[in-house]
N, C-alpha and C positions, 0 to 999 in steps of 0.2 A: 505493499499500499505507499508507503512512507520513502522518497526521499533525498537527501539533504547532501550537497556540499560538507564535507570535512573542513572545521571552522576551525580549527587547533589542531599545530603544529606536532604530525607525528613525525616520531625522530628514533634512530636506529637502538641506540643504545642501553643496559640496561638500567631501571632503576641505579638512580645514582642520591646515594644519603650523602647531607651535608656534614656525619658527624663522624668521627671515626671512633672504634673498640665496640666494645657489646657490654650494655645491661649495664651501664655507666664506672664500667669500672679505670675508664681513660681519669691521666689525671687535670689534662686539659683540654679545651671547647677547639672545634674546627679552625678557629680564627688563631687559638694560639696559648688563648685567655687561660687563666687557671681556672679548675674548675671548684662548686661549692663543697662537702662532704655528701651535704643532704641534696640527691636532683628528682624534688618532689617535685612537681608544680601543682599547684589548685586553680583550679576558676568556680563562676558560679553559675547557675543557669539559672531564670523565675518558676519553668518550668520541668518539671520529672516531662521526662525520655519514651515515647512513646511504641516505642520499638530497636529493635537492636536484631534483627529478624530482615537480615537483607532485600528479602522477598514483599515485605513488604510498607517499609522505612521510605518517607517521602518528603521527612521532615527535617529542616538542616540541625533543631539542637539534633535529632539523633542520626544524621549524617554523619558528622561530630565522631561517636565513638566507631563507627562503624568503619568507614574511612581507615578506620588503627587496626582495628580488629581480624575482616577479613580482606583479602584477596580477588581477586579477578582473571583472564588473562592479559590485564591492561590495564594502566591507572593513569591518574593528571598526578606529574609530580606538584611542587609549592612552583613551578614558575605556568604550571597550566599546560605544559607538555606533554602528551599522551607517550609511554612509554609502558615496554611491556615487564613483565610481573609473573605472573606462574606460563606464560607464554615464551618460548626460544627468540621471538625477531617478530617479525611481521607476517602472515600469514599471505598462504602462496592464492592469487587470485584467477579465475579461470578466465579465459578470455569474454567470455559475455558477462562475466561481473556477476554469477549467479550465487556461482559454489565457493565457498571461504574455506582455506583449511587449516585449520589454527597445529600447530607444533607447541607440544608443554616440556616443560622441564620436568625432566627425572627424579630428582631429590625433593620435592614439596612432598611435607608435611600438612597436619593439623595441628594447631598445639596440643593435643592432646597424644600425639605419635603417630599419628590413623595415619598412612600414605595416600597422598591422590593421585588416582589417575583418570582418565578420561569418563568414564565412570559420574563420576563424582561430578563432573561437568554438566554431563546430559543430566543426571539428577539435578543439578540444582539449577538447570535452569528451564527444565519442562516445568517442574514445580513453581519459579515464579513465573512463568506463563500462565501456571491451572491455578493459583492463587492472584491472578490480572488486577492484580492494583495498580494504584496509582501509578506505577511507573513498567507495567506486564505491558503496557507496548511498544516498548522497545522489541518486544520478541515480533514485533506484526508481518514487517520482512519475510520473516523464516515460514520455510511453504510447512503448514499443518498450522495454522494459530491463528487460521477463522475456526478451526474447527475443536480448539481446545478453549480459545477462551471468543467466542459468539459473541457478535455485540448484542442481537436477544438470545434469547431460547437457551434449551439447555446442549450441553458441551459433547460433540460427540468424543471425544479422541481425547485420551492424558498425555499423550504426547506429543512432541513435535517428529512430525513426521519429513521432515528436510534435515533433523541433526542423525549424526552415527558416529560411530566410532569406532575403525574399523582397525585401531589396536591400542594402546593402557595409554597412550599420548600425544595419539590423533584423538584431532576432536574438528568433522565437515560438519557443515552448512547450510544447505540448498536452499536460494529465497528464491520468490515466488518474482522478484523483477528484478536488474538491475538496482542501487542502493550501494549507492559509494559512501552518504555518511554512515553506514553502521556497523562501521568498524568507530568511528568514536563512540556510541552507542555500548559498545564491548565494554568500555573503561568504567560505567557505569558501576554506581553497587551494588542495583538491579541481577547486574550476571555474578557475584561473588559468588567463591565455592564455600556450600556448609555443608556441615558429614551430615551425611544420612544415615549415619551409627544412631544419632542421639535428639536425632525427631521422631519422633513419635507416626505425625500424621499430618498433612495439606492441614486440620482444623484445632491442630495444638498452638496454642500462640503463646508459652507459657518454659517453653525452652531455652528462650534468651535469657532469662532473668535469674538461671541458677548460675552462679561458674562452675559448675562438672559437666554442665550442658553446652553454654554457654562456649561452641565450640569453633577455632577459626584459622585461619595460615596466618591471615597479619604478623605484626612483630609487636605484639598487644595483645594482654588476653582478662576479661571481666574478672576481679577476684573478688568485686564485694560489688552487690544488690542490695541497700533498703528502700522502697517504692513512701520516692517524695519528700527523699530526704537525703541520700549519696550514692554516686557508684566510686571504683573506684579502682582501677586498672597495673598492670605490671608489666615489663616481657615477657618470652617468651622466650623461658631458657631455650639455650643452642635453636634457635629461630631458623629454621630451614634458609633462608635469605641471606646470616647472614649478623652486620649490627648492628640493632633493634635503637642505636641511640642514645644517648646519657641518660636518660632520663629513667628512674627508678618507679617511680611513685605517679600516676596522675588520676585527681583526686577532683572529681564534679559532682559539687553541695547544688544542692536544691535549696532556694536561697528567693520566697517572692517578692518582698521587699528590695527595691533598686534600690532604696539611696545605705540601707543596710549592707550591700554590697557593696559598695563604695568608699566605706565604715570602716569594713573588715578590709578592706586591700587597702583604705594611706594606713590602718591599723598591723598591714605585715600580714593578714592573715591569710588573705590568698594575690599572685603574683599574676595575672590574669585578670579585666574586666569585660568581656564583647566575644569569647570562642563558643562558637557553637552557637551563634544566631545572635547572643545575650547581650546587645550591646549596651555602652552607658550610658544612664538616661542624659540629657537636655541640659537638671541643672548644673551637677555636676561639671560637665564640659566645658559649662560655659565659665565653671572654678575651676579647674585646669588651665586652662587657655591666659585665667588673669593673673593665675599663681607661677613667674620666672620658676620656681620649681618642682611645681608641676608638667608643665605644658611640655618638655619631652616626652610626658610620659602618654601623650595623648596623640594614637593614632586613626589618621582621616585616610582610607582607602575606596576607591570611587569604584560603588559594589554593581551589579547586574541585579536587581531590583526594581520592580515598579510592584505599587500599591496604591487601591484602586478600592471603590464604593460597589459590593457586588448586587445583583439584583436579581430574586430568584424569577428565573423563564417559565418553571411549573407550575407554580401554584401563587396565591397571593395578590394583590392590585396592579402587580407591574408586570406580571403576566400577562402575553400575547391572548389573545380570546380563542378560543378552542384550536389554538397552539400557532395562529396562523400570526407569523411575523409583523407581517404589512397591517398591524392593526396599529389603525395611529391613537386611539385614548391610550392604548398599554405608553407603545411610544412618548409619548404627550408626556406623563406621568414620572418616564424616567427620564425626561428632558429636563425637566421641570425640577427634578432635587440634583440634574449636579448642572444645569448653569448656576441654581443657586449657591456655589459652591465658587466662594472667590482662592484659587490654588494662591497666591501670594501670600494672601494675611493666611491661610488656615500654615504655611511653611516657616512662613514667621513666628506663627503662633509654639508647632512641633516642634519645629528644627531650630530656630533659633532665628535675630536676624541675619535675612538673607539669605541663611542655606547654612546652615553652621555644618548640618549633619544630613540635609537633604535639601532637591530641588523642583518647583514643578514640575508635575507631567504635561507636558503640552504636547507633546509626540507621539500619541499613542499608546496601547499598550507594551509592549517592546522595548525597555530601557535603552537611555540618549548613554549614543558609543556600538549598538549592539546592530550587528545586522536584521533588515524591518523597522528600523528605526522610520517613524513615517517626515521626518523632519522638525524645526522649532514650531510651534504654535499650526500645527500644522490634526489636532486632535475638537475637531467639534464640542466631545464629549470637556476637554477644558473651558472653554470660551466660556464666562462670569454676564451674566445682563440679567440682573432679580429682573427689571418689569418681563422681560419675554419669559422669565420662571413662573413668574406670577398667572400670567396670560397662558401660560404653556401646565401650570394647577389648577384652573377652575376648565379647563377643554375635559379635561382628567380626572378633578372630581366635583363635578358643577350641587351636586348637593352637599359635602364635603365630612361625606359617609367613609369614603377610602383611607381618610389620613388621619381617621381617630384609631391608638393602639397603635401607633408602625414604632419599629424598634429597633437600632440599628446594634446590632452583638459584633463581637473580638474579644480577642485572646490578652489577656492584661500584660504590659508592660507599658513602662511610663508612658512613649513616643503614644501608643494605640490609645491611654488615657486623652491624652494631651490632640490627639485629632478625633478620637471623638466629640469631645466637648467639643474642640471647634467647629463639630459639620453641627452640633446639635444646635450651636447659638447662630449660627450661620444660616441654619433650616431657621429659627424660628424668624430673627432680624430678615431676611429675603424674600420669605416663603407662606410663613406667618404659621409653620405647622410645628407645632412639639412632637421632636422623636424621643421619646425615654433608650437611653444608653443600656449597654448591658453587658458586663464583660467576664468571662468564665477561662478555667483554666485552659492550658493550649491541646493537651489529645482529649478533652470534652470538646472543642470551639473546631479540633479539623474534624472528625465523626458528625456532626453535625451540621459542621456545613457543609459536607460533602456527601449526607443523608438528607440534601437539600430541604431542610429544616428554618432556616430562616430567610424570612422578608430582606431586609436590608443588612447587610452585615460588610466586611473587612474582607478583605480580600487580598490576593500580592503573590511573585509569582517571584523565585531566583530563578536565575536564567544557570544551566545544569550545564552549558558549554554554549557558544558565541553563534549561533544558528538560529533561524523563527519556527521553523520545526521542532524545537523542542519546547516549543509556549503554544504553537496549535496542536502538533497532538498530543499535547497533554492537558490542556485547560479550553479548548475554544472549537475540539467539532464533536462532533453529532455521535461518534460512537464513546464518549467520554463522560457526555452528558446522562446516563443512567443518575442513579439514587446509587451513592458508594466509587461511582466514579471523583476522578480532577475534573473535569466540568460541573465544579461549582455552581454556575448562576444555572446549570442546563439549558442553556442555550444553541440551538438547532437549527442554525438557517444552513438548507445547501450551496448557497451562492459562496461562503465562506468554505464548505467542504471542500467546493467543485476550484476554485482555487490554489488552495492548498494541497489536492490529491495532478495539479496540474506542476504544481512549484516542489512535487515530490520525486516528478520523472524530469527531471532538468536539474541542470546544476550552474554555478556561477553567477553572474549576473542576471538572467532571466529568471535563476529559480525568484531568486530573493525579490523579483520584481513584482513576483508572484505573489508570494509571502503581504505582499508591503496590500496590492490589492485584496487580498485576503484582509490584511489587518483597516482596511480602510471603512470596510464593507462591515466592522465589528463595529465604526464607529457610526455608519449608519444606523446600520439597528441598535442605537444609543448601548449596546451589551454591557456601558461597566461606563462608570465616571470617575474618569482617570484623576488619581490624584497627585502622587512622591514618587520621584525616581531615588532613592537612595544610598546611601555609604556603605562601608564594612568600617564600624568604628572601634579600637581600643585603647583599653590603658594599661600601657602594662611597663613591668618593671621594669628600672636600667640593667640591673642584672639575669636578665631572661633575655639569652642572645635565643634568636628563631624563632621566636613569637608574633604574631602576627599573623598574616594570612593575603591572598590576593580577591582577584574582582569576584570570584564565585566561593571558596575554600579557606574554610585555616589550616596554616600549613602544620605536615604530617608533626606528629611527634614525636617523631624521629628524628627530628631536624632541629629541635629545643631541646637548649641545655641554661642549666642553673650558673650562672657566674659565682665566684668568691666571691662575699657580698660583706 
């Protein structure tokens, strides 16, 4: 179904670790600086992780440990280069672009010592396709996907017929059509290898909670998990990949109050605030910027995340009547609530004057700087016009009944709270409509949002790699619109799907142009109300070497070391 040009450079050499030694035994860091005796790295998260199961993981909080616990055939390094991991190098690709032959290293082991063979890859990939969670769609190009994970109806197969293993260390994947982008997707966590010996069945969602069965092939393993309290990790002794870096203990502490996170950081209780998509609160960022002694500890990296107001297209007053996307009444309602938002004001309130930690989203749902961006001020959903908003409100709700009892839902964080408060204020001022705001913990929010239980809600996407296909195939096409899948709005526009389908048979600038067409159609549909483009912020202690991250991910734990201080 899908075709996308590879957006990230693929290099041949094996994964490069920036630290030397193993398990923290080396006396100096990669820069030659002396290491601290205690190689513990500590950071907070607002909400507990949702899962450590590669087949289910979809949120940035959970992705952080998963990337360090599990390996796939390929992975992205700290510079967003795709590098071989369990694979020995690039696959052999047939001349028609439809058959990929992967060759595996023969020394790979799970953290419990079980050897890894091609049978484990096939099990992991077939299982992830069967689970058909948010990222299961990465298997769509493989022959047999529609039988294992149909867009509707009951599956007629449990394994992908296009996958085979000619021997213990070779995996062959046959695609239904050429899909040059697919090699990039093979580096995503959904394709990581799990140990079939420790997973009872597809319905079990607890195997990863127990350190004894949370088995992966990565350099780190889970050593303790207390739900809603903390997670602990340690390097895998004798890891098959060689060096695990210097860290000997990673502590993720669940601490909902972000002010308390910063207080504990300043008191020396945390080494960083920001990993796992849990960025410092704006008031603390302002304080750090104003304090010469702290300013250097604030790191701000442009990020590939967009946040918008989501509308429920499945049920409620914003949903088109009888599923007709051309319904002018429902369209007027979505347009009114979007036109009533002054993005500049919102960003100044939520992200600091001038937008310290985010910028107004005016170029479509895909973040500025990424392929598929519509261009500055080319998003009609981002135009502020209070007069027109009130006229559209009257068209949508002349009797004043649809606007009663509306609630905007979001997951708890200081920034999300600030955005919700400003939206509430602007909708009251510019529309004369009171919208309640309600927050909840992240796992609950994700589940209810996917199940289409919210009418108005915070929605967002952080790019996995730089290509529009990553956005559309996960969140804006009809096959993802069902309850429980990633198209949280439930929008299904055949015009969007047609443009995306065409783009996925193309490469280069033509593919990008067709994705832009799809993006413009979403704007025409007022499928969302764009709010802001984000950044990745961290507080990092001066003694933490290798902390922080790039536009999409945190740096791998094997890259981090604690200097003597």
